[in-house]
C-alpha positions in Angstrom: 101.7 77.6 185.9 101.6 75.8 182.6 98.4 74.6 181.0 97.9 70.8 181.2 96.6 69.2 178.1 97.5 66.2 175.8 100.2 68.3 174.1 102.0 69.3 177.3 101.5 65.8 178.8 103.0 64.1 175.8 105.9 66.6 175.8 106.5 65.8 179.5 106.7 62.1 178.7 108.9 62.6 175.7 111.3 65.0 177.5 111.2 64.2 181.2 112.7 66.7 183.6 115.8 65.0 185.1 116.1 64.6 188.9 119.4 64.5 190.6 120.5 61.3 192.2 120.7 61.5 196.0 124.5 61.4 196.0 125.0 63.5 192.9 126.2 67.1 193.0 123.4 69.2 191.6 125.9 71.6 190.1 127.5 69.1 187.8 125.5 70.2 184.8 122.2 69.2 186.4 120.6 72.6 186.1 121.6 72.9 182.5 120.0 69.5 181.7 116.9 70.4 183.6 116.5 73.7 181.8 117.1 72.1 178.4 114.4 69.5 179.2 112.0 72.2 180.1 112.8 74.1 176.8 112.4 70.8 174.9 109.0 70.2 176.5 107.8 73.7 175.6 109.0 73.4 172.0 107.5 69.9 171.6 104.1 70.8 173.1 103.9 73.8 170.7 104.9 71.7 167.7 102.3 69.0 168.6 99.7 71.7 169.1 100.4 73.4 165.7 100.5 70.0 163.9 97.1 69.3 165.3 95.6 72.6 164.4 97.1 72.8 160.9 96.9 69.2 159.8 94.7 67.3 162.2 97.7 65.1 163.1 96.9 63.2 166.2 99.6 64.1 168.8 99.6 60.7 170.5 99.8 58.7 167.2 102.6 61.1 166.1 104.5 60.6 169.4 104.2 56.8 169.1 105.3 56.7 165.5 108.2 59.0 166.4 109.2 56.7 169.3 109.0 53.6 167.0 111.3 55.3 164.5 113.8 56.1 167.2 113.7 52.5 168.4 114.3 51.2 164.9 117.2 53.6 164.5 118.6 52.4 167.9 118.3 48.8 166.8 120.1 49.5 163.6 122.9 51.3 165.5 123.2 48.3 167.8 123.5 45.9 164.9 126.2 48.0 163.2 128.1 48.4 166.5 128.0 44.6 167.0 129.2 44.1 163.4 132.0 46.5 164.0 133.1 44.8 167.3 133.0 41.4 165.7 134.1 42.0 162.1 136.4 45.1 162.1 138.4 45.3 165.3 141.9 43.9 164.9 143.8 41.8 165.8 140.9 40.0 167.6 137.2 40.8 167.7 135.4 41.6 170.9 134.1 38.5 172.6 130.5 37.5 172.1 130.1 37.6 175.9 131.4 41.2 176.3 129.2 42.4 173.4 126.2 40.5 174.7 126.5 42.0 178.2 126.8 45.5 176.8 123.9 45.1 174.4 121.7 43.3 176.9 121.5 40.3 174.6 122.4 36.6 174.8 125.6 35.4 173.2 123.6 33.6 170.5 121.6 36.7 170.0 124.8 38.7 169.3 125.9 36.0 166.9 122.8 36.3 164.8 121.9 40.0 165.4 123.8 41.5 162.4 124.1 40.6 158.8 126.0 41.5 155.7 123.9 44.7 155.2 125.2 45.9 158.6 128.7 44.9 157.8 128.4 46.9 154.5 127.0 49.9 156.4 130.0 49.9 158.7 132.3 49.6 155.7 130.6 52.5 154.1 130.6 54.7 157.2 134.2 54.0 158.2 136.0 53.0 155.0 137.4 50.0 156.9 137.4 46.5 155.6 135.9 43.6 157.5 138.1 40.7 158.7 138.8 38.4 155.8 136.9 35.4 157.0 133.6 37.3 157.0 134.3 39.4 154.0 132.6 37.0 151.6 128.9 36.4 151.7 128.5 32.7 152.6 125.4 32.5 150.5 127.2 33.6 147.4 127.8 30.7 145.1 131.1 30.1 143.3 131.3 29.5 139.6 131.4 25.7 140.3 128.2 25.9 142.3 129.8 25.4 145.7 129.1 27.8 148.5 132.0 30.0 149.6 133.2 29.6 153.2 
């Protein structure tokens, strides 16, 4: 039986052992996922334990900071995917409603969720060019002082 302590408890929270759904066939990769989660738990508990012993890194504070970083990366990915769906897909962008439903957001939330940095990141990642009407930064002033549309 495994030893219960903060390290193994945090590892169990960070890598939960999957449970099959009642109507799911347990042989459809379930055992592999379960075994992988158990290995991930063991590795994470050991890493947390070593970090504590060697550097006095608090395991809970580390786990929270790690989760926050994963959340920020997920939010960035969502913004870039929304930008892709609205600014790069041809001939028509995805609808705000479809994207809102998939992202768990409101339509107005999708409309304002991404910005030019996200569009630039998609351009850099894919090499694609955004649709013409959004290619120009609306805040960029023309030589005559007017704002570009």
